[in-house]
C-alpha positions as CSV (number, residue, x, y, z in Angstrom):
1,X,-14.6,-8.0,37.4
2,X,-11.5,-9.4,35.1
3,X,-11.4,-9.3,31.3
4,X,-11.5,-13.2,31.5
5,X,-14.9,-12.9,33.8
6,X,-16.4,-10.2,31.4
7,X,-15.7,-12.3,28.1
8,X,-17.2,-15.5,30.2
9,X,-20.5,-13.3,30.7
10,X,-20.0,-12.0,26.9
11,X,-23.6,-12.8,25.0
12,X,-23.1,-13.5,21.1
13,X,-25.9,-12.5,19.0
14,X,-26.8,-15.3,17.3
15,X,-29.7,-14.1,15.2
16,X,-29.4,-12.6,11.9
17,X,-28.1,-14.2,8.6
18,X,-25.5,-16.7,8.8
19,X,-22.4,-16.2,6.4
20,X,-22.1,-18.4,3.3
21,X,-19.0,-20.7,3.9
22,X,-18.3,-20.6,0.0
23,X,-18.2,-17.0,0.3
24,X,-16.4,-16.0,3.3
25,X,-12.6,-14.7,2.9
26,X,-10.0,-14.3,4.8
27,X,-8.7,-10.9,5.6
28,X,-5.4,-11.3,4.1
29,X,-7.1,-12.5,0.5
30,X,-9.7,-9.3,1.1
31,X,-6.6,-6.6,0.8
32,X,-4.1,-8.1,-1.7
33,X,-6.4,-6.3,-4.8
34,X,-4.3,-6.4,-8.2
35,X,-4.0,-3.4,-10.0
36,X,-6.3,-2.3,-12.8
37,X,-3.4,-2.3,-14.9
38,X,-2.6,-5.9,-13.8
39,X,1.0,-4.7,-12.9
40,X,1.9,-5.5,-9.5
41,X,3.9,-2.9,-7.3
42,X,7.0,-4.1,-5.1
43,X,7.7,-2.4,-1.8
44,X,11.1,-1.4,-1.3
45,X,12.7,0.6,1.9
46,X,15.4,2.8,2.1
47,X,16.8,5.2,4.7
48,X,17.7,8.6,3.9
49,X,19.0,11.6,5.7
50,X,15.8,13.7,7.5
51,X,17.0,16.7,5.4
52,X,16.7,14.5,2.4
53,X,13.1,13.5,3.2
54,X,12.4,16.7,4.2
55,X,13.0,17.8,0.7
56,X,11.3,15.5,-0.4
57,X,8.1,15.9,1.0
58,X,8.4,19.7,0.2
59,X,8.9,18.6,-3.6
60,X,6.0,16.0,-3.4
61,X,3.7,18.5,-1.7
62,X,4.3,21.1,-4.0
63,X,3.8,18.9,-7.0
64,X,0.3,17.5,-5.9
65,X,1.9,14.0,-6.5
66,X,2.1,10.8,-5.0
67,X,5.6,9.9,-3.4
68,X,5.8,6.6,-5.5
69,X,5.6,8.4,-8.6
70,X,8.4,10.7,-8.1
71,X,10.6,7.4,-6.9
72,X,9.9,5.7,-9.9
73,X,10.3,8.8,-12.1
74,X,13.8,9.1,-10.5
75,X,14.5,5.5,-10.7
76,X,14.2,6.0,-14.2
77,X,16.2,8.9,-14.4
78,X,18.7,6.9,-12.7
79,X,18.2,4.0,-14.9
80,X,19.4,6.3,-18.0
81,X,22.1,8.0,-16.4
82,X,23.6,4.2,-16.4
83,X,22.8,3.5,-19.7
84,X,19.6,1.2,-19.2
85,X,16.5,1.6,-20.9
86,X,13.7,3.3,-18.9
87,X,11.0,1.6,-17.7
88,X,7.1,2.4,-18.4
89,X,5.3,3.6,-15.2
90,X,2.7,5.8,-16.9
91,X,0.1,3.1,-15.2
92,X,0.9,4.9,-11.5
93,X,-0.4,7.9,-12.6
94,X,-3.8,8.9,-12.8
């Protein structure tokens, strides 16, 4: 029996309450939640050598912190080293 035949024989359970159309949202709308602080996070991708990644993961595990907290700290250190004002990222920490 092919998949098409199985789908053709599929019975849909039509019983039960029907959703109110005004309350139905798409999955994309449900996934995107704003942070409690109201600040949105932006995803940036970088490529690193495997040894750097290994050391970063070890540091993250030793400190028991999230990776994005450490990256925010690193970016602030870089900004300070180049004479820029650091950005307040205290909302990232619990």
